[in-house]
C-alpha positions in Angstrom: 76.3 115.5 75.0 75.1 115.6 78.7 77.6 116.7 81.2 77.4 115.5 84.8 77.8 117.9 87.6 81.3 117.6 89.2 81.7 115.7 92.5 83.7 117.3 95.2 86.6 114.9 95.6 88.7 116.1 98.5 90.2 119.0 100.4 94.0 119.2 100.7 95.3 120.6 104.0 99.0 121.7 104.0 100.6 120.7 107.3 104.0 120.5 108.9 104.1 116.7 109.4 101.6 114.6 107.3 101.9 111.4 109.4 101.5 113.3 112.7 98.5 115.2 111.4 96.8 112.0 110.0 97.3 110.3 113.4 96.1 113.4 115.3 92.8 113.7 113.2 92.2 109.9 113.7 92.6 110.2 117.5 91.2 113.7 118.2 88.2 113.7 115.8 87.5 110.0 115.3 88.3 109.9 111.6 89.2 106.7 109.8 92.6 106.8 108.0 92.1 105.9 104.4 95.8 105.8 103.5 99.2 107.2 104.4 101.8 106.7 101.7 105.2 105.2 102.3 106.9 108.6 101.7 104.7 110.2 104.4 104.1 113.0 102.0 100.4 112.2 101.4 97.7 111.0 103.7 93.9 110.7 103.5 91.1 110.4 106.0 87.6 109.1 105.3 85.1 111.8 106.2 81.8 111.0 104.7 81.2 111.7 101.0 84.5 113.5 100.5 88.1 113.0 101.6 90.4 115.2 103.7 93.9 114.9 102.4 97.2 116.1 104.0 100.4 117.1 102.3 103.5 119.0 103.5 103.2 122.8 103.5 106.6 123.0 101.8 106.9 120.8 98.8 108.8 121.6 95.6 106.3 119.8 93.3 103.5 122.3 93.8 105.4 125.4 95.1 106.9 125.9 91.6 103.5 125.6 90.0 101.0 127.3 92.4 103.2 129.3 94.8 104.3 129.0 98.4 101.7 128.1 101.1 101.2 131.1 103.4 100.6 130.4 107.1 99.4 132.8 109.8 102.3 134.6 111.4 100.6 135.6 114.7 98.2 133.8 117.1 95.3 136.2 116.3 95.5 135.3 112.6 94.1 132.1 111.0 94.4 130.2 107.8 91.7 130.9 105.2 90.3 127.5 105.8 88.1 125.9 108.4 87.5 122.1 108.7 84.0 121.2 110.0 82.7 118.0 111.4 79.2 117.0 112.4 78.7 114.9 115.6 75.7 113.5 117.4 77.3 114.3 120.7 79.3 117.6 120.2 80.2 117.9 123.9 81.9 114.5 124.0 83.6 115.0 120.6 84.9 118.4 121.8 86.3 116.9 125.0 87.9 114.1 123.1 89.7 116.6 120.8 91.0 118.6 123.7 92.2 115.4 125.5 94.1 114.4 122.3 95.9 117.7 122.0 93.6 120.1 120.2 93.7 123.7 121.5 90.4 125.0 122.9 88.9 128.1 121.2 85.2 128.0 122.2 83.3 125.3 124.1 80.2 124.0 122.4 77.1 126.1 122.8 73.7 126.4 121.1 73.5 128.8 118.2 70.5 130.8 117.0 70.3 128.6 113.8 69.6 125.5 116.0 73.0 124.0 116.0 75.4 123.2 118.8 78.9 124.4 117.8 82.4 124.4 119.4 85.8 125.4 118.0 89.3 124.0 118.4 92.7 124.4 116.7 94.5 121.4 115.4 98.2 120.8 115.8 99.0 123.1 112.9 96.8 125.9 114.1 93.9 125.2 111.7 90.4 126.0 113.1 88.2 122.9 113.4 84.5 123.5 113.9 82.6 120.8 115.7 78.9 120.9 115.4 75.6 119.0 115.5 74.0 118.2 112.2 71.6 120.8 110.8 68.9 119.7 108.5 68.5 121.8 105.4 65.3 123.9 105.2 62.4 122.0 103.6 61.2 123.3 100.3 57.5 123.8 99.7 
């Protein structure tokens, strides 16, 4: 029996308000909304080959099974998660995110690994990395 390698399906981001976060990501980062259910307790964005999904940080369905979601208590702390997007024009994408309500962390600049990268925080304080696409090293 041959088993196929698993496909990464989606990342779930626990947020305060699902509908607000879905709308924010659509506006600030240019993502297309895949769906927002009628209960407003699940939303999805199209983001390339995988999906970013949002669900409330406090929900009884999963807290009883997997535990309570922990969020940073102070501004100098951050969630153990970073959302990353690739853009052709990182500067324009960064400015758009700030205009739509993201909090600036670090303006885009060139990194030694040949990528332009900037950082913002979303409306829930999650760090979002905005960078140019980096081609993988060629194998010989």
